[in-house]
VMD Tcl script that draws the C-alpha trace (Angstrom):
set ca {
  {121.20 -195.67 -4.26}
  {120.66 -199.21 -3.11}
  {121.61 -201.08 -6.28}
  {123.16 -200.36 -9.66}
  {123.70 -202.86 -12.48}
  {126.61 -202.56 -14.94}
  {126.56 -204.64 -18.12}
  {129.73 -205.10 -20.15}
  {131.75 -204.98 -16.93}
  {134.59 -207.06 -18.41}
  {135.09 -204.66 -21.30}
  {137.67 -201.91 -21.55}
  {135.28 -199.07 -20.69}
  {133.45 -201.15 -18.11}
  {136.73 -201.75 -16.30}
  {137.03 -198.00 -15.61}
  {133.42 -197.67 -14.46}
  {133.28 -200.46 -11.90}
  {135.07 -198.68 -9.05}
  {133.30 -195.29 -9.30}
  {129.91 -196.97 -9.69}
  {130.57 -199.16 -6.65}
  {130.94 -195.95 -4.62}
  {127.55 -194.62 -5.75}
  {125.42 -197.43 -4.33}
  {125.17 -200.05 -1.62}
  {125.42 -202.90 -4.15}
  {126.90 -202.90 -7.65}
  {126.03 -205.94 -9.74}
  {128.54 -206.24 -12.56}
  {127.75 -208.61 -15.40}
  {129.30 -209.90 -18.62}
  {129.67 -213.24 -20.41}
  {133.13 -214.09 -19.04}
  {133.43 -216.40 -16.06}
  {135.43 -214.04 -13.83}
  {136.47 -210.37 -13.78}
  {139.09 -210.50 -11.05}
  {139.09 -208.87 -7.64}
  {135.80 -207.21 -6.79}
  {135.43 -203.76 -5.25}
  {133.66 -203.20 -1.93}
  {129.95 -203.71 -2.47}
  {130.42 -205.28 -5.91}
  {129.16 -208.70 -6.97}
  {129.62 -210.38 -10.34}
  {127.15 -212.45 -12.36}
  {128.05 -214.13 -15.65}
  {125.02 -213.79 -17.94}
  {124.02 -213.45 -21.59}
  {122.26 -210.23 -22.61}
  {120.11 -212.25 -25.01}
  {118.60 -214.15 -22.04}
  {115.61 -212.14 -20.81}
  {115.16 -214.24 -17.68}
  {118.78 -213.60 -16.70}
  {118.35 -209.84 -17.20}
  {115.15 -209.89 -15.16}
  {116.97 -211.61 -12.31}
  {120.00 -209.31 -12.41}
  {117.98 -206.07 -12.48}
  {115.53 -207.06 -9.76}
  {115.61 -204.45 -6.98}
  {117.93 -202.12 -8.90}
  {117.53 -198.36 -9.14}
  {119.22 -198.02 -12.53}
  {121.15 -200.06 -15.08}
  {124.28 -198.79 -16.84}
  {124.23 -200.69 -20.12}
  {127.65 -201.05 -21.78}
  {127.34 -204.69 -22.84}
  {127.51 -205.45 -26.59}
  {129.74 -206.58 -29.41}
  {131.76 -203.37 -29.80}
  {132.72 -203.66 -33.47}
  {131.03 -204.04 -36.81}
  {130.10 -207.66 -37.58}
  {127.54 -209.55 -39.67}
  {123.99 -208.71 -38.64}
  {123.37 -212.26 -37.43}
  {126.24 -211.97 -34.90}
  {125.00 -208.62 -33.58}
  {121.36 -209.64 -33.36}
  {121.57 -211.40 -29.98}
  {123.79 -209.13 -27.86}
  {123.20 -205.76 -29.56}
  {119.57 -205.83 -30.69}
  {117.77 -208.44 -28.58}
  {120.07 -207.62 -25.65}
  {118.97 -203.97 -25.77}
  {115.31 -204.96 -25.78}
  {115.91 -207.29 -22.83}
  {117.56 -204.53 -20.81}
  {114.73 -202.02 -21.32}
  {112.04 -204.65 -20.84}
  {113.65 -205.98 -17.66}
  {114.10 -202.42 -16.37}
  {110.43 -201.72 -17.02}
  {109.14 -204.93 -15.43}
  {111.30 -204.43 -12.35}
  {110.36 -200.78 -11.91}
  {113.81 -199.24 -12.48}
  {113.94 -195.50 -12.85}
  {116.51 -195.14 -15.62}
  {118.71 -196.85 -18.20}
  {122.10 -195.20 -18.83}
  {123.13 -196.44 -22.25}
  {126.45 -196.53 -24.10}
  {125.21 -195.45 -27.50}
  {127.68 -194.36 -30.17}
  {128.56 -191.75 -32.76}
  {127.98 -194.58 -35.24}
  {124.24 -193.99 -34.90}
  {124.91 -190.80 -36.90}
  {128.23 -191.84 -38.42}
  {127.48 -191.03 -42.08}
  {126.97 -187.32 -41.42}
  {129.92 -185.36 -42.87}
  {132.43 -184.33 -40.22}
  {132.51 -180.74 -41.47}
  {128.90 -180.47 -40.28}
  {128.78 -179.54 -36.57}
  {125.92 -181.84 -35.59}
  {123.84 -181.58 -32.44}
  {122.01 -184.14 -30.34}
  {118.96 -183.71 -32.61}
  {120.81 -184.86 -35.75}
  {118.73 -187.54 -37.51}
  {119.92 -191.11 -37.36}
  {122.33 -191.95 -40.17}
  {124.07 -195.21 -39.17}
  {127.34 -196.22 -40.79}
  {127.17 -199.98 -40.07}
  {124.99 -202.73 -38.64}
  {126.69 -201.82 -35.35}
  {125.48 -198.24 -35.75}
  {122.04 -199.50 -36.72}
  {121.86 -201.36 -33.39}
  {122.59 -198.07 -31.62}
  {119.75 -196.40 -33.55}
  {117.44 -199.25 -32.55}
  {118.35 -198.91 -28.88}
  {117.95 -195.11 -28.91}
  {114.49 -195.44 -30.50}
  {113.67 -198.16 -27.99}
  {114.68 -195.80 -25.19}
  {112.53 -193.01 -26.63}
  {109.52 -195.33 -26.93}
  {109.88 -196.70 -23.39}
  {109.93 -193.13 -22.09}
  {106.89 -192.07 -24.13}
  {104.85 -195.19 -23.42}
  {106.14 -196.44 -20.06}
  {107.87 -193.44 -18.43}
  {111.20 -195.25 -18.12}
  {113.96 -192.63 -18.29}
  {117.07 -193.10 -20.43}
  {120.27 -191.21 -21.11}
  {121.81 -192.30 -24.41}
  {125.49 -191.36 -24.46}
  {126.77 -191.25 -28.05}
  {130.41 -192.06 -27.33}
  {132.80 -190.90 -30.05}
  {136.16 -192.58 -29.34}
  {137.11 -193.46 -25.80}
  {140.60 -194.80 -26.52}
  {144.16 -193.64 -27.02}
  {144.61 -190.71 -29.40}
  {146.41 -192.49 -32.23}
  {144.85 -191.04 -35.38}
  {143.72 -187.63 -36.70}
  {140.03 -188.34 -36.10}
  {140.66 -188.89 -32.39}
  {142.06 -185.36 -32.00}
  {138.44 -184.25 -32.25}
  {136.58 -187.34 -31.07}
  {138.57 -188.34 -27.95}
  {136.75 -189.09 -24.71}
  {139.19 -189.51 -21.82}
  {138.48 -192.09 -19.13}
  {138.11 -189.34 -16.52}
  {135.54 -187.57 -18.68}
  {133.79 -190.90 -19.34}
  {133.39 -191.38 -15.59}
  {132.07 -187.83 -15.21}
  {129.61 -188.37 -18.08}
  {128.20 -191.58 -16.61}
  {128.04 -190.01 -13.15}
  {126.02 -187.05 -14.46}
  {123.73 -189.42 -16.37}
  {123.02 -191.17 -13.06}
  {122.81 -188.31 -10.56}
  {120.87 -185.76 -12.64}
  {117.47 -185.70 -10.88}
  {115.26 -185.75 -14.00}
  {116.31 -186.75 -17.52}
  {113.30 -188.14 -19.37}
  {114.68 -189.42 -22.67}
  {117.98 -187.67 -23.35}
  {120.85 -187.89 -25.82}
  {124.35 -186.53 -25.20}
  {127.64 -186.92 -27.02}
  {130.46 -188.61 -25.16}
  {133.42 -186.42 -26.08}
  {136.05 -184.52 -24.14}
  {136.62 -180.76 -24.22}
  {138.59 -180.99 -27.47}
  {139.33 -177.86 -29.49}
  {138.29 -179.78 -32.61}
  {135.24 -181.63 -31.22}
  {132.87 -182.08 -34.19}
  {129.59 -182.30 -32.22}
  {127.43 -179.91 -30.21}
  {126.21 -180.79 -26.69}
  {124.61 -177.44 -25.94}
  {121.06 -178.86 -25.91}
  {122.15 -181.44 -23.31}
  {123.75 -178.92 -20.96}
  {121.10 -179.57 -18.30}
  {122.83 -182.88 -17.54}
  {125.74 -180.92 -16.08}
  {128.44 -182.72 -18.07}
  {131.48 -180.43 -18.28}
  {134.45 -182.33 -19.76}
  {137.93 -181.24 -18.71}
  {140.43 -183.00 -21.00}
  {141.56 -181.81 -24.43}
  {143.16 -183.91 -27.19}
  {144.87 -180.90 -28.73}
  {147.97 -181.87 -26.76}
  {148.37 -184.83 -29.13}
  {147.55 -183.01 -32.38}
  {151.02 -182.06 -33.68}
  {152.49 -185.54 -33.31}
  {149.41 -187.36 -34.62}
  {149.02 -185.14 -37.70}
  {152.72 -185.40 -38.54}
  {152.61 -189.19 -38.49}
  {149.38 -189.48 -40.45}
  {150.18 -187.26 -43.41}
  {147.49 -185.78 -45.68}
  {143.95 -187.14 -45.44}
  {141.70 -187.98 -48.40}
  {138.65 -185.70 -48.72}
  {136.95 -188.30 -50.93}
  {137.30 -191.09 -48.34}
  {134.24 -191.43 -46.04}
  {136.63 -192.71 -43.36}
  {138.31 -189.31 -43.30}
  {135.27 -187.15 -44.00}
  {132.45 -188.71 -41.97}
  {131.81 -188.74 -38.22}
  {132.00 -192.53 -38.13}
  {135.63 -192.63 -39.27}
  {136.69 -196.12 -40.43}
  {133.19 -197.43 -39.74}
  {131.93 -195.14 -42.51}
  {134.23 -196.62 -45.15}
  {134.23 -200.38 -44.46}
  {131.92 -202.89 -46.11}
  {128.91 -203.83 -44.00}
  {129.67 -206.75 -41.71}
  {133.46 -206.26 -41.73}
  {135.49 -205.34 -38.65}
  {136.53 -201.72 -38.31}
  {138.50 -201.89 -35.06}
  {141.33 -203.85 -36.65}
  {142.48 -200.73 -38.51}
  {142.25 -198.37 -35.53}
  {145.25 -199.50 -33.44}
  {143.34 -199.30 -30.17}
  {145.42 -200.22 -27.12}
  {143.77 -202.61 -24.69}
  {144.57 -200.63 -21.56}
  {141.67 -201.84 -19.46}
  {141.97 -201.19 -15.75}
  {143.19 -204.15 -13.71}
  {141.83 -205.08 -10.29}
}
mol new
graphics top color blue
foreach p $ca { graphics top sphere $p radius 0.5 }
foreach p [lrange $ca 0 end-1] q [lrange $ca 1 end] { graphics top cylinder $p $q radius 0.2 }
display resetview
């Protein structure tokens, strides 16, 4: 491809995507709201821009083949804080992609779009939206936006419902873990699959206890290799018994399912900031 755009390039997941994406195209335009993201890879340029600025998104996506959209506030927050980057920002990405004639949007959706479904239900990609937070609601909005832009404007999208792409430090992650290597494979398949239309797929590794079903998305060719079962014994021993009456233990959204709307959930998850350095 001639040009790819990566939003959220300064984030933890974006840091692992920059190098492999730079090898898939002549030019990778990475973007975020920070001033600088360090040393650039061959073929990579960086533009500081706000997702809520449609003109900026139009400029950045001009001439691109696809946009890989990872930019957002990545935690629960008051609706007013999420409105610009997560809701309006999503509209701006799809609208800019449409106006500039891009073929596809590859979107970092989330399990939190369906986070209130009980975890003892093995849900598929056709599970109805059941958001656990305003953050999850933004993911529902973007997925519906993607579906509409496919139906009305023939702009393809792959919505990757990422479960938990972070260190395995709690019992939920033994089932929900997505390794960085599998993340890269997932995004690569979302880009290089010849035809996708509007598609949804769960971003999860090949865990023995994975609580979601990707069988209806098998045409994308995503075949995860890593398994969180290697961490299970130690994690379960440290955690002790879980509470079957706590939505945080019983629902797919984990802590997001039990917090009050507008309150941070990441603070209780002990996620290590191990972003890749350049």
